[in-house]
Structures are given as C-alpha cells and as structure tokens.
KOLVEXMAR-948475 format. One line per 3 residues: number of its first residue (from 1); for each residue z, y, x of N, C-alpha, C. Coordinates in steps of 0.1 Angstrom, whole numbers. Atoms other than C-alpha are relative to their C-alpha. Layout:
NUM	Z/Y/X/Z/Y/X/Z/Y/X; ... $
END
This chain:
1	-4/-1/-14/1081/195/-715/-9/10/6; 7/-9/-8/1069/221/-692/-6/-6/12; 6/6/-12/1045/212/-665/4/7/12 $
4	-4/-6/-12/1055/218/-630/-12/3/9; 11/-5/-9/1032/237/-606/4/-3/14; -2/3/-14/1028/224/-572/-7/10/9 $
7	5/-11/-9/1024/250/-545/-10/-6/10; 10/3/-9/993/249/-523/-12/-8/-5; 11/7/6/970/229/-546/-3/6/-13 $
10	4/-7/13/952/250/-573/-5/-10/-10; 3/9/11/945/234/-606/-15/2/-3; 14/-2/3/907/228/-612/-2/6/-14 $
13	3/-7/12/891/249/-639/-9/-10/-9; 7/9/9/879/228/-669/-14/6/-4; 13/-7/4/850/253/-676/-11/-3/11 $
16	10/3/-11/833/249/-641/-5/-14/0; 4/14/0/833/212/-643/-10/-3/-11; 9/3/11/815/213/-676/-14/7/3 $
19	13/-7/-2/787/237/-663/-8/-6/11; 7/6/-11/777/217/-632/-12/-8/-4; 13/7/4/752/193/-649/-11/9/-5 $
22	10/-9/5/735/222/-666/-8/7/11; 6/-7/-11/729/239/-633/-11/-9/7; 10/9/-6/712/208/-619/-12/-2/-8 $
25	12/2/9/690/204/-649/-9/12/1; 8/-12/-1/679/240/-647/-8/1/13; 7/-1/-13/671/238/-611/-12/-9/1 $
28	11/10/0/649/207/-616/-11/5/-8; 11/-5/8/630/224/-644/-7/11/7; 7/-11/-8/623/255/-622/-9/-6/10 $
31	9/6/-11/610/233/-593/-12/-7/-6; 11/7/7/588/213/-617/-10/10/-4; 10/-11/4/572/245/-631/-8/5/11 $
34	7/-5/-12/565/258/-597/-10/-10/6; 9/11/-6/549/225/-585/-12/-1/-9; 11/1/9/527/223/-616/-10/12/2 $
37	8/-12/-2/515/259/-610/-7/-1/13; 6/0/-13/508/253/-573/-12/-10/0; 11/9/0/487/222/-580/-12/5/-8 $
40	11/-6/8/467/241/-606/-8/10/8; 7/-9/-9/460/268/-581/-9/-7/10; 7/7/-10/449/243/-555/-13/-6/-6 $
43	12/6/7/426/225/-579/-10/11/-3; 9/-11/4/412/259/-590/-8/5/13; 7/-4/-12/405/269/-554/-11/-10/5 $
46	10/10/-4/388/236/-546/-12/0/-9; 11/0/9/367/238/-577/-9/12/2; 8/-12/-2/355/273/-567/-9/0/12 $
49	8/1/-12/341/262/-533/-13/-7/-3; 13/6/3/303/254/-534/-2/-13/8; 3/13/-6/290/219/-526/-11/1/11 $
52	10/-1/-11/271/215/-492/-12/-9/-4; 13/7/2/234/203/-493/-5/-5/13; 6/6/-12/215/181/-468/-14/5/2 $
55	13/-6/-3/185/198/-452/-11/-11/1; 11/10/-1/153/176/-458/-9/4/12; 10/-3/-11/125/173/-432/-13/5/-6 $
58	12/-6/4/96/196/-437/-12/-1/10; 10/1/-11/78/188/-404/-11/-10/-5; 11/9/4/43/173/-410/-6/4/-14 $
61	5/-4/14/39/189/-445/-9/13/2; 7/-13/1/14/217/-453/11/11/-4; -10/-10/2/32/250/-454/2/3/-15 $
64	-1/-2/14/25/255/-491/9/-10/-7; -8/11/6/41/222/-501/15/2/5; -14/-2/-5/72/229/-479/7/11/-7 $
67	-6/-11/6/78/263/-494/3/-2/-15; -2/2/15/73/252/-530/12/-11/-2; -10/10/1/98/223/-524/15/5/2 $
70	-13/-5/-4/127/245/-511/9/3/-12; -9/-3/11/140/257/-545/6/-13/-6; -5/13/5/144/220/-557/11/-6/10 $
73	-9/4/-9/163/214/-525/12/9/2; -11/-10/0/187/243/-532/0/8/13; 2/-8/-12/173/261/-502/-10/11/-2 $
76	10/-11/2/152/292/-497/-8/1/13; 9/-2/-12/123/302/-474/5/10/9; -4/-10/-11/131/318/-441/-12/6/7 $
79	11/-5/-7/109/331/-414/-11/-10/3; 11/10/-3/75/315/-408/-7/6/12; 6/-4/-12/61/316/-373/-12/-9/3 $
82	12/8/-3/26/305/-363/-1/-2/15; 0/4/-14/22/286/-330/-12/-9/2; 11/9/-4/-6/268/-311/6/-14/2 $
85	-4/14/-1/-2/230/-314/-11/-9/-2; 11/10/1/-22/198/-314/-2/-4/-15; 1/3/14/-16/195/-352/-11/9/-6 $
88	10/-9/7/-42/208/-376/6/13/-5; -6/-13/4/-38/244/-387/6/-1/-14; -7/0/13/-14/250/-416/11/-11/-2 $
91	-10/10/0/9/221/-408/13/4/6; -13/-4/-5/46/226/-403/3/-9/12; -3/7/-12/55/216/-367/14/2/5 $
94	-14/-3/-4/91/229/-365/8/6/-11; -8/-6/10/120/239/-386/15/2/5; -14/-2/-3/156/253/-384/6/6/-13 $
97	-8/12/-5/181/241/-397/-8/-12/1; 7/12/-2/169/208/-385/3/-10/-11; -2/10/10/166/178/-408/14/-7/1 $
100	-13/7/1/199/160/-419/12/9/3; -11/-9/-1/220/191/-413/6/3/-13; -6/-4/13/245/201/-440/3/15/0 $
103	-1/-15/0/244/237/-450/4/4/-15; -3/-5/13/254/259/-479/-12/1/-9; 12/-2/8/231/261/-509/-5/14/1 $
106	6/-13/-2/206/288/-506/-2/5/14; 2/-4/-14/205/288/-468/-15/1/3; 15/-2/-3/171/301/-455/-4/-10/11 $
109	5/9/-9/150/276/-436/-12/6/7; 11/-5/-8/128/289/-408/-10/-11/4; 10/10/-2/95/271/-403/-10/5/11 $
112	10/-2/-10/69/269/-374/-13/-7/-5; 12/5/5/33/265/-386/-11/0/11; 10/2/-10/4/252/-364/-12/9/-3 $
115	13/-7/0/-26/273/-356/-11/-8/5; 10/9/-6/-44/243/-341/1/0/15; 0/0/-14/-52/236/-305/-2/14/6 $
118	2/-13/-6/-51/266/-281/-15/1/4; 14/-2/-5/-85/281/-273/-1/-3/15; 2/3/-14/-99/268/-241/-6/12/8 $
121	5/-10/-9/-105/291/-212/-7/-6/12; 8/5/-11/-129/288/-183/7/4/13; -7/-2/-13/-115/285/-148/-10/-4/11 $
124	9/2/-12/-131/284/-113/6/-12/8; -4/12/-7/-129/251/-94/4/4/15; -4/-4/-14/-109/256/-61/-6/-10/10 $
127	5/9/-11/-120/241/-27/12/-8/5; -11/9/-5/-98/211/-19/-5/-9/11; 5/9/-11/-121/195/8/8/3/12 $
130	-8/-1/-12/-101/188/40/15/-1/-3; -14/2/3/-68/186/22/3/-15/-3; -3/13/4/-49/154/17/1/-1/-15 $
133	1/3/14/-48/138/-17/12/7/-7; -11/-6/7/-13/151/-25/-2/15/-2; 2/-14/1/-21/187/-17/-12/3/-10 $
136	11/-3/9/-54/185/-36/5/-1/-15; -5/1/14/-36/173/-68/8/12/-4; -8/-11/3/-12/202/-66/-9/13/-2 $
139	9/-12/1/-40/228/-61/-7/-1/-13; 8/1/12/-60/214/-90/9/2/-13; -9/-2/11/-29/213/-113/3/15/-2 $
142	-3/-14/1/-20/249/-105/-12/8/-5; 12/-7/5/-56/259/-113/-4/-4/-14; 2/3/14/-54/244/-148/-10/-12/-1 $
145	9/11/0/-75/213/-138/7/-13/2; -6/13/-1/-69/176/-137/-8/-8/11; 6/9/-10/-76/150/-110/-8/-11/-7 $
148	8/10/7/-105/127/-121/0/-13/8; 2/12/-7/-119/96/-105/1/2/15; -2/-1/-15/-109/89/-68/-8/-11/6 $
151	8/10/-7/-134/71/-46/3/0/15; -3/1/-14/-127/58/-11/-12/-2/9; 11/2/-9/-150/60/19/6/-1/14 $
154	-5/2/-13/-144/47/54/-5/11/10; 2/-11/-9/-142/73/82/6/-4/14; -5/3/-13/-139/68/120/6/12/6 $
157	-5/-12/-6/-130/104/127/13/6/-7; -11/-6/8/-105/114/99/10/-11/-3; -10/9/4/-72/99/90/-2/-3/-15 $
160	2/4/14/-68/82/57/6/10/-10; -5/-9/10/-63/102/25/-4/14/0; 5/-14/-1/-83/133/34/-12/1/-10 $
163	11/-2/10/-107/147/7/-12/4/8; 13/-2/-6/-143/144/19/-9/8/-9; 9/-6/10/-161/155/-12/7/3/-13 $
166	-5/-2/14/-154/169/-47/-11/3/-9; 10/-2/10/-173/171/-79/8/4/-13; 9/-10/-4/-177/197/-94/3/7/13 $
169	-2/-7/-13/-182/217/-62/9/12/-2; -9/-12/0/-159/245/-52/-8/12/-4; 7/-12/5/-167/278/-70/-6/-2/-13 $
172	6/2/13/-181/262/-101/10/4/-11; -8/-4/12/-168/275/-135/0/-11/-10; -1/11/10/-156/248/-159/11/4/-10 $
175	-10/-2/10/-134/245/-190/13/-4/6; -13/4/-4/-97/244/-185/3/-14/-4; -4/14/1/-82/209/-181/-11/-9/3 $
178	11/9/-4/-115/196/-169/4/-9/12; -3/9/-11/-115/167/-144/-8/2/12; 7/-2/-13/-125/170/-107/1/-13/7 $
181	0/12/-7/-136/138/-90/0/2/15; -2/-2/-14/-127/133/-54/-4/-12/8; 3/11/-10/-139/112/-24/9/2/11 $
184	-10/-1/-11/-112/105/1/-3/-10/11; 3/9/-11/-113/89/35/11/-11/1; -9/11/-4/-98/56/46/-3/-4/14 $
187	1/3/-14/-92/46/82/-6/-14/1; 6/13/-3/-116/18/93/4/-6/13; -4/7/-13/-104/-7/119/-12/-3/9 $
190	11/4/-8/-139/-15/130/-8/13/4; 8/-11/-6/-163/8/150/-15/-4/-1; 15/2/1/-201/13/148/-6/0/14 $
193	7/1/-14/-222/3/179/-10/12/0; 10/-11/-1/-240/35/190/-13/-5/7; 14/3/-6/-277/35/201/0/7/14 $
196	1/-5/-14/-278/38/239/-13/-3/6; 13/3/-6/-313/27/244/-7/12/5; 7/-11/-7/-334/49/267/9/10/7 $
199	-10/-9/-7/-302/65/280/1/-5/15; -4/3/-14/-293/66/317/13/-8/0; -12/9/0/-266/42/328/13/7/-2 $
202	-13/-7/1/-238/67/332/2/5/-14; -1/-5/14/-245/83/298/3/-11/-10; -2/11/9/-247/50/281/14/-6/1 $
205	-14/5/-1/-214/38/295/10/9/-6; -9/-9/5/-197/70/286/0/0/-16; 1/0/15/-210/68/250/7/-13/-5 $
208	-7/12/4/-197/32/247/15/1/1; -15/-1/-1/-163/41/260/5/10/-11; -4/-9/11/-161/70/235/1/-7/-13 $
211	-1/8/12/-167/44/208/9/-12/1; -10/10/-2/-139/22/221/-7/-14/2; 7/13/-3/-164/-5/234/-1/-1/15 $
214	2/3/-14/-168/-22/267/-15/-4/3; 15/2/-4/-201/-31/286/-1/-10/11; 5/9/-11/-218/-57/308/-14/4/3 $
217	13/-5/-4/-249/-47/328/-8/-12/6; 10/8/-6/-280/-67/336/-12/8/4; 12/-8/-6/-311/-56/356/-12/-8/-2 $
220	13/6/2/-347/-63/350/-11/9/5; 11/-8/-6/-379/-52/368/-8/6/-12; 7/-7/11/-397/-26/347/-6/13/6 $
223	6/-12/-5/-420/4/351/7/12/-5; -8/-11/5/-394/25/333/8/6/12; -9/-6/-11/-372/49/354/12/-9/3 $
226	-11/8/-5/-345/32/374/12/3/-8; -13/-1/7/-312/26/356/-1/5/-15; 2/-4/14/-327/33/321/3/-12/-8 $
229	-4/12/9/-313/11/293/-13/-4/-7; 12/5/7/-341/-11/281/4/-7/-14; -4/7/13/-322/-31/254/15/-1/0 $
232	-14/2/2/-287/-37/241/3/-10/-10; -5/10/10/-268/-64/222/15/1/0; 6/-1/14/-252/-60/196/-9/12/-2 $
235	10/-11/3/-279/-38/181/8/12/-5; -6/-12/5/-272/-2/171/3/-1/-15; -3/-1/14/-254/4/138/9/-12/-5 $
238	-8/11/4/-235/-29/137/15/3/1; -15/-2/0/-198/-29/128/7/-11/8; -7/10/-8/-177/-46/154/15/4/2 $
241	-13/-4/-3/-141/-47/165/1/8/12; -1/-8/-13/-129/-22/191/2/-9/12; -1/9/-12/-132/-36/226/-11/-10/1 $
244	11/10/-1/-163/-56/219/-9/3/11; 9/-2/-12/-186/-61/249/-14/2/-5; 14/-3/3/-221/-46/246/-8/-3/13 $
247	8/4/-11/-246/-62/269/-12/10/1; 11/-10/-3/-270/-36/285/-10/-6/10; 10/3/-9/-303/-44/302/-6/12/6 $
250	4/-12/-7/-312/-18/328/-13/-2/8; 12/1/-8/-345/-11/346/3/2/14; 0/-1/-14/-349/-16/383/-14/1/6 $
253	13/-2/-6/-377/-9/408/-7/-14/2; 8/12/-1/-405/-35/410/-1/-4/15; 1/5/-14/-402/-55/443/-14/-6/3 $
256	13/6/-2/-436/-72/438/-10/11/5; 10/-9/-5/-464/-55/459/-13/-8/4; 13/6/-3/-500/-61/470/1/-9/13 $
259	0/8/-12/-492/-74/505/8/-13/-3; -6/12/4/-468/-99/490/-9/-9/-8; 9/8/7/-495/-110/467/-10/-8/9 $
262	9/7/-10/-520/-117/495/7/-9/9; -8/9/-8/-493/-132/516/3/-13/-7; -3/12/8/-485/-156/488/-13/-9/-1 $
265	12/8/1/-522/-166/485/-3/-7/13; 2/6/-13/-524/-173/523/9/-12/1; -9/11/-1/-493/-195/521/-4/-11/-8 $
268	5/10/9/-507/-213/492/-12/-8/5; 12/6/-6/-540/-220/510/4/-9/11; -4/8/-12/-522/-232/541/7/-13/-5 $
271	-7/12/5/-499/-256/521/-10/-9/-7; 10/8/7/-529/-268/501/-8/-8/11; 8/7/-10/-549/-277/533/9/-10/7 $
274	-8/10/-6/-519/-294/549/3/-12/-9; -2/11/9/-513/-315/518/-12/-8/-1; 13/8/-1/-550/-325/518/-1/-9/12 $
277	1/7/-12/-548/-335/554/10/-12/0; -9/11/1/-517/-357/548/-5/-10/-10; 5/10/10/-533/-373/517/-12/-8/6 $
280	11/7/-6/-565/-381/537/5/-10/11; -5/9/-10/-545/-397/566/7/-12/-7; -7/11/7/-525/-417/541/-10/-10/-5 $
283	10/9/5/-557/-431/526/-6/-9/11; 5/8/-11/-570/-441/560/9/-11/4; -10/10/-3/-538/-460/568/0/-11/-10 $
286	0/10/10/-540/-478/535/-13/-9/2; 12/7/-2/-576/-488/542/1/-10/12; -2/8/-12/-567/-501/577/9/-12/-3 $
289	-9/10/3/-538/-521/564/-6/-11/-10; 7/9/9/-560/-536/537/-9/-10/7; 9/9/-8/-583/-552/564/8/-12/6 $
292	-8/10/-5/-554/-573/576/6/-9/-11; -5/8/11/-547/-589/542/-7/-14/1; 5/14/1/-552/-627/539/5/-6/-13 $
295	-3/7/13/-550/-650/509/4/-14/4; -5/13/-2/-529/-681/511/3/-7/-13; -2/8/13/-529/-708/484/10/-11/3 $
298	-10/11/-1/-498/-730/479/-3/-9/-12; 3/10/11/-505/-761/459/8/-13/2; -3/-8/12/-485/-769/440/10/11/3 $
301	-10/-10/-4/-457/-750/457/3/-2/14; -3/1/-14/-446/-743/492/15/-5/1; -13/5/-3/-416/-758/509/8/12/6 $
304	-8/-11/-6/-387/-734/517/1/-3/15; -2/1/-15/-385/-727/554/-11/7/7; 10/-7/-7/-410/-717/580/-14/-5/-3 $
307	14/4/3/-447/-717/573/-9/7/11; 9/-6/-10/-475/-712/599/-12/5/-8; 12/-6/6/-503/-689/588/-11/1/10 $
310	12/1/-9/-538/-692/602/-11/9/-7; 12/-8/6/-567/-667/597/-11/-9/-2; 12/8/3/-600/-679/585/-8/-2/13 $
313	7/1/-12/-613/-673/620/6/-10/10; -7/10/-8/-591/-701/633/8/5/12; -9/-5/-10/-569/-678/653/14/-1/-5 $
316	-14/3/4/-533/-688/652/8/12/1; -10/-12/-1/-507/-662/643/13/-5/6; -12/4/-8/-479/-665/668/13/2/-8 $
319	-12/-3/8/-454/-650/643/1/-10/-12; -2/8/12/-439/-670/614/7/8/-10; -6/-7/12/-427/-659/580/10/-10/-7 $
322	-10/8/8/-397/-672/559/-2/5/-14; 2/-2/14/-404/-675/522/12/-4/-8; -10/5/10/-379/-677/493/-7/-10/-9 $
325	5/10/9/-382/-705/469/-4/6/-13; 5/-6/13/-403/-695/439/-7/-11/-7; 6/11/8/-412/-720/412/-12/5/-7 $
328	12/-4/5/-447/-709/408/-11/-4/10; 11/3/-9/-481/-717/422/-11/9/-2; 12/-9/2/-512/-697/428/-2/7/13 $
331	4/-8/-11/-523/-670/451/10/11/3; -9/-11/-4/-501/-645/470/-6/7/12; 6/-9/-10/-512/-616/492/11/2/10 $
334	-10/-2/-11/-493/-614/525/-6/8/11; 5/-8/-10/-497/-587/550/2/-7/14; -1/5/-14/-503/-596/586/10/8/7 $
337	-10/-8/-7/-473/-587/607/-6/8/11; 5/-9/-11/-478/-559/632/4/-7/13; -2/6/-13/-481/-572/668/8/10/8 $
END
C-alpha cells in the first residue's frame, strides 16, 4: 500500500530525532570542562596571594633587640628617629605601623628611639606680685615655671587672692620647671585698733573712723596739753570687730589752785571749831541732867499705876509718873521731870 501524504503537516526526519541526545551530552561535557578550568584558575590565583602578618609591639624594647627581631616577624627595619622622652636613651618609644595591625610580609616598620629627658634650660623668674592668683599661674606657666606652695596672709587693704610675696624673687635665674612659692592675701573681717595715744582729740577721732571704729570720750585733769589722749581701751594692736567702741581719756585743765587750797583750809578750821563748840555744849547739858537723877528702889516690885516720888531732901515732886508692869526688882534710874 502506498502511504498518503497529508498536506500542511511535514513528516519528521528520523535522523534529527536520533541526534538530539548526543547534542545534550556534548553540551554538558563542554560546560563541565570550562567549570573545572575556572575553578583551577581561581585556586591558582588565591594560592599566589601572600599571607598577611600581624605587627608585634616593639615599644619599650631596646632598639637593637627590636631590629634583630623583625626578620623573624617577616618584617623589615624602616626609618629610625631619635626623640627626647622620659624613657632611658636607646629605648623604643614609638612605632608605625602600630601594634596589632595586619600588613604584607616585608613591610618596613618605622621606630622612634628615646634620647632621654630633654636638657634643662635656665629661665628668669617673672614678677607676679600684685597680680591675682589666676593671672600669676598663667604668667609662671608661660615662663616655663610651676606654681609651688601657696600661703595665705590676712590683709586689711587688699582684696582676697592678691599675690603679696613670691619666692624666688623676681629676676632670679632658675632651672626650667622650677616651683615658685606664693603668698596671697585674704580679706580679714576684723580690724586692728590703732595707737592714738598722745594724739589730739580731732586726729584721734579721725584715725579711729578710718579704721571703722567708734569712740567715747572721758576727761581727766592732767598737766598734759588740753584734749590730748592720755589712754585708750581696747589697747593698740588688738583685733576687734568693725564698729567697736574705743574709750578715750583726754586731758583737761587743772581746776585746783592755791586760793582754793587755802579757802578749803579756812572752811575746815571753821567747821572744826563749830563742831567742838557743839560737843562741849552737849557735854554740859549731860552733866546738868545727871544732877537731877535719883535712885528709887522697889521691893519686891511696884504696883502698876501712879507712884509718888520724893527726893532725899524731903521735897515732894508735884508731878507723878506712870510705870509699866515689869516683873523684876532692884534699882532703876529715873530722870526728874522738867518743871
């Protein structure tokens, strides 16, 4: 039988269908070969790159030891610079690259080597007297000096913090970084009592007022010139609070004179004579009254009431006396009543 051909649909070729698996296999083989070659090239490139090294610390080592150690550390010596430092001479005080950095093998390491402390130079001490403490510190620091011990001293004239003295003195030549001791002022709340003795009143009062003190005046007779200060209290030099009262004793003219002296003597003589006259008259009266005394004896006791008294001369006393009752016996002196 003959096969019929259908129009519009081509018949597949049996040869192309047989070659398709072979093409796939060939393509996979080519891709595999290229991938293996690429990996080999990558590995080769990676193996050709050098391994980084960690920079050790050379600071604090002697320069000879640091340089001799570099080949073992896969590094080499770089520039060596000498600098002044507090470390002993010949000791490494700086390096670059710094410790713990990662660098290529054979990288040069620059070192700084100590020459020891810098040589001291001599400087002149500036004058800081009259400056406040802050300004004095700045001037000393700029001159290459340091502020030493600070001592305080009370002052009535200056404000607190002013430099009164310095040691060493201004103009002295000392070593650099030497210390300069200062004495600064502090404001004292108390004042010193001035000495106003032998001053005139007006000058003494003015001096006390300038010292912020008050005054009270007393006067005393003296041969010193009038209104001269003889004494004062509180005494000079004593520290007191402002406004304290100072008691001043001033001299005044002597009122006592010769005529007053003799006048006083005359008055004393007159008063003495008058007192003697009165005393003599009093004695006379006492003697006259004693002549009128009489002695009466009550035995054993008298009766309360009126009693008649009779003199020894048998003259009857017309007056009578009233006695209080007293439980006693004996003698009693009774004055004769005045007629």
